[in-house]
C-alpha positions, 0 to 999 in steps of 0.5 A, spaced: 548 521 543 554 526 543 553 533 545 555 535 537 549 531 535 544 534 540 547 541 538 545 539 530 538 537 532 533 541 529 525 543 531 520 543 526 513 545 527 507 542 524 503 546 519 496 546 519 496 543 512 501 537 514 496 535 520 494 528 519 500 525 516 504 519 520 510 521 523 514 517 519 512 520 513 512 527 516 520 525 517 521 523 510 518 529 507 523 533 512 529 529 511 530 528 504 534 522 502 534 518 508 532 511 508 526 509 511 530 504 516 534 510 519 527 514 520 524 508 524 531 507 528 531 514 530 523 513 532 524 507 536 531 510 540 527 516 542 532 520 537 525 523 535 521 527 540 514 530 539 512 535 544 518 533 548 516 526 548 517 519 545 512 516 540 511 511 535 512 511 527 504 511 526 503 517 530 498 522 526 502 529 527 497 535 529 498 542 527 502 546 532 506 539 534 513 540 535 518 535 532 525 534 534 529 531 528 536 529 530 542 529 525 540 523 520 545 520 515 544 521 508 546 515 504 543 516 497 547 519 492 544 525 487 543 520 482 539 515 486 534 521 488 530 520 481 526 515 478 529 512 472 526 515 465 522 508 464 519 508 471 517 516 470 514 515 463 510 509 466 508 513 472 505 519 468 501 514 464 498 511 470 495 517 472 487 515 472 484 521 475 487 528 477 483 534 481 485 539 486 485 535 492 487 528 489 491 523 484 488 516 483 494 512 480 493 505 477 500 503 480 504 498 476 505 491 479 512 491 482 512 498 484 512 499 492 508 505 494 513 507 498 521 506 499 524 502 505 526 495 506 531 495 500 526 499 496 530 506 493 524 509 491 517 507 491 510 510 488 510 516 493 517 518 493 517 518 485 511 522 485 514 528 489 520 528 485 516 528 478 511 533 481 516 538 485 511 544 485 506 540 489 507 542 496 503 536 499 503 529 496 501 523 501 498 516 500 491 515 502 492 508 503 497 502 501 497 496 496 502 491 496 508 491 492 506 486 487 498 488 487 496 493 481 491 498 481 488 504 484 491 508 489 489 515 492 494 520 493 492 526 497 494 533 495 492 537 501 491 535 509 484 536 509 483 531 503 487 526 507 484 527 514 477 526 510 479 520 507 482 517 513 476 518 517 472 515 511 476 509 511 476 508 519 468 508 518 468 503 512 465 508 508 470 507 502 468 502 498 474 498 495 474 492 490 479 487 488 479 482 482 483 476 484 484 469 480 484 464 485 486 456 485 480 451 484 473 452 485 471 457 489 464 455 492 458 460 491 456 460 498 462 463 501 461 470 501 465 472 506 471 470 510 472 473 518 479 470 521 483 474 525 490 476 522 497 477 525 504 478 522 510 473 523 517 472 521 519 465 518 526 462 520 529 466 514 526 473 517 521 474 511 515 477 514 508 473 513 501 474 515 497 468 518 490 467 521 491 467 528 486 467 534 491 472 537 491 477 531 487 483 529 480 482 527 479 482 519 473 481 514 473 480 507 467 479 502 467 475 496 463 474 490 464 469 484 465 473 477 467 467 472 469 460 473 474 456 469 476 449 470 481 449 475 481 457 477 475 462 479 475 469 478 473 473 484 471 480 486 474 481 494 471 487 498 476 488 504 471 490 510 478 491 514 484 493 512 490 488 514 496 487 511 496 481 506 488 481 508 485 478 501 491 474 500 491 470 506 483 470 507 483 466 500 489 462 502 485 460 509 479 458 504 483 453 501 483 457 494 490 461 494 491 467 489 495 465 483 502 467 482 502 469 489 509 466 491 509 468 498 502 464 500 502 459 494 500 451 495 500 445 491 493 447 489 495 453 486 502 451 483 498 445 479 492 451 477 498 455 474 501 449 470 503 452 463 499 458 464 502 465 463 502 467 470 509 471 472 505 476 477 500 476 483 493 476 480 490 481 484 488 488 482 485 494 485 479 495 480 475 500 483 474 505 489 468 509 491 468 515 496 465 522 497 469 528 497 467 536 497 459 533 498 460 529 491 460 522 490 466 519 486 467 512 483 473 510 479 474 504 475 481 501 473 481 495 468 485 489 468 492 490 464 493 486 457 497 481 461 492 479 466 487 479 460 491 474 457 491 470 463 484 470 463 484 468 456 488 462 457 484 459 462 477 460 458 481 456 452 482 450 457 474 449 459 
């Protein structure tokens, strides 16, 4: 790093309201237009310092922390700084619930929850641009890009910290609906198998069951049976990447429409079916906030209902 770059580096103090954010998300808020890949590289190389020391992207900042932010290239054009009118309208229509403390969004399939890895704008960046008067908007949890359904967004640091603690303590009840290949056995009510991230020869990131991976458990319940598929409810006990998808695959019943983890069985089950997306939907979430119990539900889209109608007619 040159002396000129050092001179241009700035120090940003974390406010109490910002406490609890991941370091990468904190930096994204304070470096408008900088790609997430550049943020990660700056953290890995030690260009970013927290209280004069190196740390990782998932570090949770604390009020009073002093963050050294280096000069970072801004490569996004002004026109790329806003979601399209179509996405803007779709996101606004996807708000399920709004309070002073949080937003609940029915995230559309195909929309990443955050930008990076070739994604210009994700859900959280779009929300910040659509609601510029909201000083604080942070993802409480994540969904895969191709998964639809409920995502919580905190409007203040207190709510973010409280919900993160509930997630760590398994006090947030999240339910998903998935259509899987074949006949899911009624006795299989849970899958506990460790998961680890891997990369294929082409560089694609996938998750596999791996004895050296992180512990993971998912509860399952059969909702409806069809001739060649089963509609199930999944409750993740842990929150690993692609957990439901890989545990379903590990059980021999991959989720239909999942091109990343498809098998010959899932391809046969999809034959002639109008499936153009991953059939995985975050349908319900329950938690407590301000001493109140909150339960939210999000029905299947017309697209997913049409898929179920197709399989009902095949019985």
